[in-house]
C-alpha positions in Angstrom: 0.0 0.0 0.0 1.7 3.2 -1.2 0.9 6.8 -1.9 0.2 7.1 -5.6 1.7 10.5 -6.4 5.4 11.2 -7.2 6.1 14.3 -5.1 9.5 16.0 -4.8 8.4 17.4 -1.4 7.4 14.0 -0.1 10.7 12.5 -1.2 12.5 15.2 0.8 10.4 14.5 3.9 11.1 10.8 3.5 14.8 11.5 3.2 14.8 13.8 6.3 13.2 11.0 8.3 15.8 8.3 7.5 18.7 9.9 9.3 19.4 12.1 12.4 21.2 14.7 10.4 19.1 15.4 7.3 20.2 17.5 4.3 18.3 20.7 5.4 19.8 20.4 8.9 23.3 20.0 7.4 22.7 23.1 5.2 21.7 25.0 8.3 24.9 24.0 10.1 27.1 24.9 7.2 25.6 28.4 7.2 26.6 28.8 10.8 23.2 28.1 12.3 22.9 26.6 15.9 20.8 23.5 16.7 19.1 22.7 20.0 17.7 19.2 20.5 14.8 18.6 22.8 13.3 15.4 24.2 9.5 15.1 24.2 6.7 17.1 22.4 6.6 19.5 25.4 9.9 21.1 24.4 9.4 24.8 23.9 10.5 25.0 20.3 9.1 28.5 19.8 11.6 30.0 22.2 14.5 28.2 20.3 13.2 29.6 17.0 12.9 33.1 18.5 16.5 32.9 19.6 17.5 32.3 15.9 18.3 28.7 16.4 16.8 25.4 15.0 14.7 23.3 17.3 15.2 19.6 16.6 13.3 16.7 18.3 15.7 14.1 19.6 15.3 10.7 17.9 17.5 7.6 17.6 17.0 6.9 13.9 19.5 4.4 12.6 20.8 3.4 16.0 20.8 -0.4 16.2 22.8 -0.9 19.4 22.7 0.2 23.0 26.1 -1.1 23.8 27.6 2.2 24.9 24.5 3.4 26.8 24.1 0.1 28.7 27.2 1.0 30.7 25.2 3.8 32.3 21.5 3.0 31.9 19.6 0.1 33.4 17.9 -2.6 31.3 14.6 -1.3 32.7 15.0 2.0 30.9 13.0 2.0 27.6 14.8 1.2 24.4 14.2 4.7 23.0 16.1 6.4 25.8 18.9 3.9 25.7 19.3 4.3 21.9 19.1 8.1 22.0 21.8 8.2 24.7 23.8 5.7 22.7 23.6 8.1 19.7 24.9 10.9 21.9 27.8 8.8 23.3 28.7 7.7 19.8 28.9 11.3 18.5 25.6 11.4 16.6 24.6 14.6 18.4 27.9 16.4 18.5 26.5 19.1 16.3 24.1 20.3 19.0 24.6 23.6 20.7 22.2 22.6 23.4 20.0 19.8 24.6 16.7 20.3 26.6 14.9 17.8 28.8 11.6 17.9 30.6 10.8 15.6 33.6 8.0 14.0 31.7 9.2 10.5 32.8 11.9 8.9 34.9 13.5 7.3 31.8 14.2 10.6 30.2 15.5 12.0 33.5 18.1 9.2 33.5 19.4 10.4 30.1 19.8 13.9 31.4 21.7 12.8 34.5 24.2 10.9 32.4 24.3 13.1 29.3 25.5 16.3 31.1 28.4 14.3 32.6 29.4 12.2 29.6 28.6 14.2 26.5 30.2 17.6 25.8 27.1 19.5 24.7 27.7 23.3 25.3 24.3 23.7 27.0 22.3 21.1 28.9 19.0 22.2 30.5 16.2 20.4 32.3 12.8 21.9 32.7 10.2 21.1 35.3 7.0 19.9 33.7 3.8 19.9 35.8 1.8 16.7 36.1 -1.6 18.5 36.2 -3.2 21.2 34.2 -4.7 23.8 36.5 -4.0 27.6 36.2 -1.4 27.3 39.0 0.5 24.9 36.8 0.3 27.3 33.9 2.0 29.9 36.0 4.6 27.4 37.2 5.5 26.4 33.6 5.6 30.1 32.6 8.3 30.6 35.1 10.2 27.6 33.6 9.8 29.1 30.2 11.2 32.4 31.5 14.2 30.6 33.0 14.8 28.8 29.7 14.5 32.0 27.7 17.1 33.7 29.9 19.5 30.7 29.6 19.1 30.7 25.8 19.9 34.5 25.6 23.1 33.9 27.6 24.1 30.9 25.6 23.7 32.6 22.2 24.3 36.2 23.2 21.0 37.4 21.9 17.9 39.2 23.2 14.6 37.3 22.8 12.0 40.1 22.5 8.2 39.6 22.7 8.1 40.5 19.0 10.5 37.7 18.2 8.5 35.3 20.3 5.2 36.2 18.5 6.9 35.8 15.2 8.1 32.3 16.1 4.7 31.4 17.5 3.2 32.4 14.2 5.6 30.2 12.2 5.0 27.2 14.4 1.2 27.7 14.3 1.4 27.7 10.6 3.2 24.3 10.8 0.5 22.9 12.9 -2.3 24.3 10.7 -0.6 22.8 7.6 -0.3 19.4 9.3 -4.0 19.5 10.2 -4.7 20.1 6.5 -2.8 16.9 5.7 -4.8 15.0 8.3 -8.0 16.4 6.8 -7.2 14.7 3.5 -6.9 11.4 5.4 -10.6 11.5 6.3 -11.5 10.7 2.7 -12.8 7.2 1.9 -9.7 6.9 -0.3 -7.0 9.0 1.2 -4.3 10.3 -1.1 -1.4 9.6 1.3 -0.5 6.5 3.3 -0.1 6.5 7.0 3.6 5.7 6.6 4.2 8.7 4.4 2.1 11.0 6.6 4.4 10.0 9.5 7.4 10.9 7.4 6.0 14.4 6.9 5.3 14.8 10.7 8.8 13.6 11.7 10.3 16.0 9.1 8.4 18.9 10.7 10.5 18.4 13.9 13.9 18.3 12.3 13.9 20.9 9.5 13.9 24.8 9.6 10.2 25.5 10.1 10.0 28.1 7.3 11.5 25.6 4.9 9.2 22.8 6.1 6.1 25.1 5.7 7.1 25.9 2.2 7.6 22.2 1.3 4.4 20.9 2.9 2.4 23.5 0.9 3.9 21.9 -2.2 2.9 18.5 -1.0 -0.6 19.6 -0.2 -0.9 20.9 -3.8 0.5 17.7 -5.2 -2.1 15.7 -3.2 -5.1 17.7 -4.4 -6.9 15.6 -6.9 -4.4 12.8 -6.6 -5.5 9.2 -6.9 -6.6 7.9 -3.5 -5.6 4.6 -1.9 -8.3 1.9 -2.4 -6.5 -1.4 -1.7 -7.0 -1.5 2.0 -9.0 -3.7 4.3 -9.5 -1.6 7.4 -9.0 2.0 8.6 -6.7 2.0 11.6 -5.9 4.5 14.3 -2.6 4.3 16.2 -2.3 5.3 19.9 0.8 5.6 22.0 4.0 7.5 22.7 7.0 7.8 20.4 6.7 6.3 16.9 9.0 8.0 14.4 9.7 5.1 12.0 7.5 4.9 8.9 8.8 1.3 8.4 6.8 0.2 11.4 3.6 1.7 9.9 4.4 0.0 6.6 4.3 -3.4 8.2 0.7 -2.7 9.2 -0.3 -1.2 5.9 1.3 -3.9 3.8 -1.3 -6.4 5.2 -4.2 -4.0 4.5 -4.5 -1.8 7.6 -4.5 1.7 6.3 -3.4 4.1 9.2 -5.6 7.2 8.8 -5.1 8.9 12.1 -3.4 8.7 15.5 -2.9 10.0 19.0 0.9 9.9 19.0 3.6 12.4 20.1 4.8 12.4 16.5 1.2 13.0 15.4 -2.0 14.8 16.4 -0.7 15.6 19.9 1.8 18.1 18.4 -0.5 19.8 15.9 -4.2 19.6 17.0 -4.2 23.0 18.8 -2.5 26.4 18.2 -0.9 28.9 20.5 -3.2 31.9 21.1 -1.7 34.7 19.0 -4.1 37.3 20.5 -3.0 36.8 24.1 -1.3 39.7 25.8 1.9 37.9 26.9 3.7 35.4 24.6 5.2 33.3 27.5 1.8 33.0 29.2 0.3 32.0 25.8 3.0 29.3 25.4 2.5 28.0 29.0 -1.3 27.7 28.5 -0.7 25.9 25.2 1.6 23.3 26.5 -0.1 22.7 29.9 -3.8 23.1 29.0 -4.5 23.3 25.3 -2.4 20.8 23.3 -3.7 17.2 23.6 -2.0 15.8 26.7 -0.1 12.5 27.2 -0.5 10.3 30.3 2.0 12.4 32.3 -1.0 14.7 32.9 -3.0 12.5 35.3 -5.9 14.9 35.6 -6.8 14.6 31.8 -7.5 10.9 31.3 -11.2 11.6 30.6 -10.3 14.4 28.2 -7.8 12.0 26.4 -10.5 9.4 26.1 -12.9 11.8 24.5 -10.1 13.0 22.2 -9.4 9.4 21.0 -13.1 8.7 20.6 -13.6 11.9 18.6 -10.7 11.0 16.2 -12.1 7.5 15.8 -15.4 8.9 14.8 -14.1 11.7 12.6 -11.8 9.4 10.6 -14.2 6.5 10.4 -11.7 4.1 11.9 -12.5 0.4 12.0 -10.1 -0.3 14.8 -7.5 1.2 17.2 -4.1 -0.2 17.9 -2.4 0.8 21.2 1.4 0.8 21.2 3.2 0.6 24.5 7.0 0.9 24.6 8.3 -1.9 26.7 9.1 -0.6 30.3 6.9 2.5 29.9 4.8 2.8 33.1 2.8 5.8 32.0 1.4 4.1 28.9 0.8 0.8 30.7 -1.8 2.5 32.8 -3.1 4.7 30.0 -3.7 1.8 27.6 -5.4 -0.3 30.3 -8.0 2.5 30.7 -8.2 3.0 26.9 -9.1 -0.7 26.5 -12.0 -0.2 28.9 -13.1 3.0 27.2 -13.1 1.7 23.7 -14.8 -1.6 24.6 -17.6 0.5 26.1 -17.9 2.3 22.8 -17.7 -1.0 20.8 -14.5 0.1 19.0 -12.2 -2.9 18.2 -8.9 -2.5 20.1 -5.6 -4.3 20.0 -2.7 -3.5 22.4 0.9 -4.2 21.3 4.1 -3.9 23.2 7.1 -2.7 21.1 10.7 -1.7 21.2 12.1 1.4 19.5 12.4 0.8 15.8 11.1 -2.2 13.8 11.7 -5.1 16.1 9.7 -8.3 15.7 8.1 -7.4 12.4 6.9 -11.0 11.9 5.0 -11.0 15.2 3.6 -7.6 14.5 2.3 -8.8 11.1 0.7 -11.8 12.6 -1.1 -9.9 15.4 -2.4 -7.2 13.1 -3.5 -9.7 10.5 -5.6 -11.5 13.2 -6.9 -8.2 14.4 -8.1 -7.1 10.9 -9.7 -10.5 10.4 -11.4 -10.3 13.8 -13.2 -7.2 12.6 -14.6 -9.1 9.6 -12.3 -7.3 7.2 
């Protein structure tokens, strides 16, 4: 199952997804630009952009071993964290001017503890991320954003004005709006783009200069208008979980007839389904409200489970999905509890549901294929 069109923009997005250091990032570095990596979709990328640097979501693409990281991290740390840290130890992130963490989970915290001692990144910074979403937590996170902004100014020798913040917010909002346009096309009975290729676009949005990405996705959206839709599928699938940045994993599902039409992933709807309020009086407060209250939350926000359940149900209805596949990274405590509750919620709504455990990357493709095949057949598809 493949996207029918031949699009130069889509090919560039696919290329950007295959490696940590993609061609546009390399071009940025050659021109003297600075890059700041951030773990987790709660990383304040707008502040990085406002400082004149490139925000890049940390991944572990192409890392097949955790040999170096295993000397510092326990086997009960998830495979994403161990591979990402391995990439850092092996020099894969030597180009970073800075790396930013949030205390979204204990696994990521363990990377921070070791990274700042073992990897010579000029700036390492950890932010405190609230676990609930009240107005008090918005104020708390605004203070964290202020601290981060001050540290960025000192690191780069720049002044991040409110005007620069609003300009960056506008650019990132445009990225989100364009990604939502891509999702809108996937609501069609015969979507013009596969789930694997859509994931390539989303991953590329986190590792390219945003103005460049916005220009290229506009080209892609034009290419997709009137394109031949995908018809050779057996079931419309929604994916639910944490980090999934490898289109090859989605291809395994789609190659046996499960067309992925939507998701609730942190490389997916949870980074683009809401915008920062551009009419607010203070940019840092607007950003704090966005990250704590307005963007779709992950399980670290334990007061939003009912909201997340409604969000998932709403996506399932809007995209006419036949079934939902929940993906839990092995050793992830947050998603273990979340997917247990999701199972109960979806059964109450009579939505077919399959839960899978996975490692980072495409591991156990044969077992994945067998489980999804049986799931599709159980739906009568």
